[in-house]
N, C-alpha and C positions, 0 to 999 in steps of 0.2 A: 811522535806517534799521531797518525791521521785520526781526526775525529769523525765519527760516523753519525749522520743525522738519521735517526730511526723513522722519521716521518717518510723517508724515501722508500721504505721497504714495506713489503707485507709478509707475514709469516706463511711459510709454505704449507700447504694442505695436501690431502690426497689428489685433489683435482688440479694442483698447480701445474704438474707436468703435462696434463691433457691440455690446460689453457696455453702454455707456452708452445706446444705442438700445433695447436690450432692457429696461433698467431704466425707460427712459421709458415703453415700452409697458406694463410691468407696473403702473406708478403710474397710467397713464391707464385701464387696465382696473379697477384697484382703486377709483378715485374716480368712475368714470362707468359701471360695469357695471349692466346689459348694454350692450355696445358692439360695433358691428361693425368689421371690417377697413376699409370704406370711411370710416367716421367717424374711425378712428385715422389713416388716411391724410391726411384733410383737417386733422385737429387738428395733426399733426406736419409737414405740408407736405412729405410724401413720396410718391413713386409707390406705388400699390397692390401692385406687384410687390415693392418693397423690404420694405414692411410685411408682406406675406404670407411672406417668408422669415423674419422675426423672429417672427411668430406661430407659424409652423410648427415653429420650434426650441422655443418655450416650450411648444407642446403636447406635443412629444416629451419634454421634461423635466418634464411634468406640473405646471407651475406655473400653467397656465390650461387651461381646457376649453371645448369649444363646447356651447352650450345650445340655447334655443329659436330659431326661424326667425321673422324679422320680415315684416311686409308691405311691399309696394312697388306703386307704380302700374304700373310696367313693368320689364321686365329681371328678372335673377336675385334672388331673395329673399335678404336678408342673414342670416347665420347669427351670432348674438350670442355674445360671449366673456365669460367670467367668471374670476375667481381660483379656482383649484382647491384649495379648502379641505375638499373632502370626505373624510371619514375620516381627516383629519389634524388634530392638536391641538398646543397648547403648554400647559405648566403655568405658572400664575401664582401666585407666593406673595408675601404681604404680612407681613413681620415687624414687629411693634409690641412695645411694652414689656409690654403686657398680654395681648394675644392675637396669634395668627398665623392668617392667612387664606389659603385656597387654593382655586383653582377650575381648570377646564379651559377654554381658549378655542380658537377657530379661528384660522386664520392671518391673519385681519382684525382679531383682537383681540375678537371678539364672544363672549360667554360661552356655552358648550356645557353647562355643568353649573351646579348651585347652588353657593353658596360654603360651605365647611365651615371652621370655627373651632376652635381649641383654645388653651388657655393657653400662652403663651410660656415656655419654659424658658430661664432666663438663661445656664446653662452651654452654650457653643456645641457642644460634642460631643454632649451629651444632645439639644439642639435638632436637630441634623442627623439623629440616629437618628429622632427623632420625626417629623420633617418628611418624611424619606425614607420612613417606613412609610406615612404619610398619602398620599403621592404614588402609591406602589404600589398601595394599596387603591383609591384613585380611578380610576386607570387600569384596574384589574381589574374595577371596577364598570361600566365602559363599554367592553365588547368591540367596540362599533361603531367605535372609534377604532383604525385599523390601525397607525398611526405617530405618534410624538410627537417633534416637532422640537427639544425641549429645554425647560429649565426657566428662568424668569425670576423673580429674587428682587429685591425692593425692601427697603432697610433704613432706619432712621432715623439715618443717620450719613454721614460722609465716606468715599468709596470710591476706592481708587487704580484708575484706569481700566485699565491694561494687565494687572495681576495680579487685579484685583477684590477685593484685600484690604480689609476694613473698617478703615479707619484709626482712626476714632474714632466710636463711637456713644454719646454720653453718657447718654442714657435708659436704655441697656442695661448701661452700665459696660464697654464693650468697647473694646479698643485692639488693633490689628494682628491682627485675627482673620480667619482663612482659612476661609470656609465652602465655597468653590467646589471644591476638590479632594476634601474629604470627601464632599460631597454628589454630586459626579460618581461617585466610587467606589461609593457606596451605592446609586445608581440607575442608573448606566450611561447617563446622559443628559447632554448638554452643558448647562452652567449659565452664565448671565449674571447678574451682580449689579450693582446700581447704587443710588445715592441715591434715596430716594422722590420728593423733589421734582423731580429731574432726569428721573426715569422718567415722571412725570406731565406734564412739559413736553414730553418727546418724544412721548408718546401724543397730547397734544393738538395738536401740530404735525402729527403723522401723520394725525390725523382730519380736519384741515381739507381741504376739497375743493380741487381743482385750480383752480376758478373763483373762489376767495377772493382778496380783494385782496392783492397782493404784500406790503404792510405787515404783514399778518398773520403773516408770518414772525418778527417780533420779538415775544416774548411772555413773560410771567413767570407760573409757576404757583406758588401758595402753598398748601400742604397743611397744614392745622390738625388735629392729632390729639393723642396723648400728648405730642408735641413740635410742632415746627414746621419743616416743609421747603420750601425754595424752589429752584425750577429756572428757569433762564434760557435762553431760545433768542434768539440774536442771528444776524442774517443767515442763518437756516436752519440754525445749528449749535448744539448744546449747550455752554454755556459752563462749563468746567471749572477754568482757571487753571493755573498752574504746579505747584502743590501740591494740586490736586484740592479746593480749598476755596472756589472762586468760587461766589458765589451764597448763601453762608451768612448771609444776613440775619437769620436766626432768632437769631444770637448777636451782633448789633449792639445795643448797649445803648440803651434808652430813657432810663434813669436809672441813674447810678452807684450810687445808694442804694436801687435796687429790690430785689425779692425774689431770692434765690439761684437761679441756673439749675442745670440738670443738668450743664452743662459746667464748673461751678465758679466762674463769674464772677456779679456781681450785676447785676440790671436788664436783662437780655436781653430782646429782643421776645418770644422764646418763653415766658419766665417770666410774661408778662402775658396772653397770648392761647391758650396750649394748653389743651386740654380739662382737664388737671389744674389749670391755673391758674384756669379758670373755676370749676371745682367746689370748689377750695379757697376761693375768694372766696365762693361761696354758702354754704358751711358755716362761715364765718368762722374759718378755721384757716390756719396758714401752709403755704405750698407745700413739700412735702417730696418727695423722690425715692427714698427707700428704702422698702420694704416693712415694715410694722410693724403693731402692734395698731390704731392709728388708721386706717392704710390699709385694713386688713381690714374695719373697721367699715362704711366706705363704699364698698367695692368693688362692691357690687351696684347702686349708685346711679350711673347714667351721666349723660353729656352730654344723651343723648336724654330721660331722665327730667327733667332740669332745663328742657329746652325744653318739655316737656309741662306742666310747673308754671308756666312763664311764660305760655304759652297759656291756662292756667286762672286768670291773674291773681295768681299768687303774687308778691307785691311783691319779696321777696328774690331770687327767680329772675329777674324782670324786670330789677332792678338789676344783678345779676351778668352778664346777657348784655349789657346796655347798656355796662357799664364794658369788657368784652371787646371789643365792637364799636368802641368809641372807641379802644383800643389798637390794634386791627387797623388801623383807618384811619390812624392816626398813623404806624405802621410802613410801611404801603403808600405813603404820601406820601414817605417816605425812598427806597423802592424806585424810585418813580416819578421822583423827582428825580435819582437816580443813573443810571438806565438809559433813561429816557423811552421805554418800551414802547409798542407800538401797543395792546396789551391785557392785562389781567391776569386770570387764572382763579383762583377760590377753590375748594378741595375740602376735604372733610372733614365731620364730622357737624354743625359749626356752620352749615352751608348749609342744614340743616333749618329753621333759624330766620331765613333771609335776609330774609323779608317783615317781620320784627320788627326787624332790625338794619341793614338797608340804609342808612336814613336817616342813622343816627349814623356808620356807615362812611364814607358819601360826605361828610358834614359834616366829619369829622376829615381826610379827604383834601384837601378844599378849603381847610382851615385851614392846612395845612402845605405844600402844593405850591406852586412857585415862580412859576407863571403860570396864569391862568384855563384855558388850553388843557390844561395838564397836569392841572388838577383835573377836567377832563373826560374824562380817560382812560377807556377803555372797560373796565369791571370786570364779569366775569361769574361767577356761581356755576356749579359743576359738582355737580349732584346727588349726594349719597351713594349713592344707589340705582344710580348708574352705576359704582360702584367704580372711581374714577379711579386708585388705587394699584395695584389688580390689573391695569386696563387698561394701566398703565405697564409692569408686570411682564411682561404679554404682548408688549408692543411691543418689549422688549429682545431677544426671540427672533425675533419676526416681521418687525420693521421693516428690519433690515439687508439682507434679501433685495430690498428696494425702493430701496436707497440706491445712487446712482451713485458710483463711484470717484472719488478725488481724485487727478488725474494731474499730473505734472510735464512 
């Protein structure tokens, strides 16, 4: 018998149906804007009067606004509706072991500013101080933003969902770190914190248009950076698990005798495919996780530099990328065998080389998946220029406004 967690539900009231319908309208406007009241009524199978009541309420709450007027052969011209993201923003922050990235996004997750970056300070207190100062400066530089709805932060580690405590971030050396309260106190803004892989998966699900096939709700996002983050969406929900570690495929071993991972174990998938692993492979040095003289020597040489050398026919760079691609495919096969998702998204700088590595990745997937159908699972790169981790951070703040409540 399946156990039900009562904290996931709220008791239905007289207003629950209206709230659910309001969220449905919001999502239809988000995914189809510009859209008219008449089109909303047809899509929802409701009368125009009922839809107008919902729309008028959303207009009063400034969640949507009326824009251009459409053309019609006869009758009243339709007025199109849009999500009201004018002069409102969210802050998106992506904390990585080497650098932290920040930008402003609108309520649909679209960038409003360029991305700023600064070196990540390992001490949480110092990092919060630096991050808060950068956020305040960014908002001050954009006075056209009247309101900031909050800060979304993604981290390379496991996060406890209710308190948003960073339980364990191996690459940062963090355990049980509270970033939320200090950052809230320093900025006065609400703060949402999540594992980077899960946030990317949430943003990808949120980005799918309403006319996408239902099976698209089951997806996996694999974020390759200094580490390896994996987010899983099953039946339209983010998979977290009892102890907030569901989906941590990055720490499933490919070999018990493999390189040492930042988590302390040997042979984790992350230790074979992260940017650090690829660079270590190129330079012919062991994978290390602590900053030191050797790390400083190669700090200015990035995965983008390695990809550029591979495109220039540097044999060592080509070999390093090809090995990473094979290990990436072998790990993806395990994910596919375990979860059987409709599609897998790949994010991170490695996607800059997708045309170079795709064949090797797919061959490794086909080698280890259990059926030909599984081998044909849809695998899609998400361009690094789309900043999927920052999109995920923005979605942490913006997406809940569009989510219908789970009711009992």
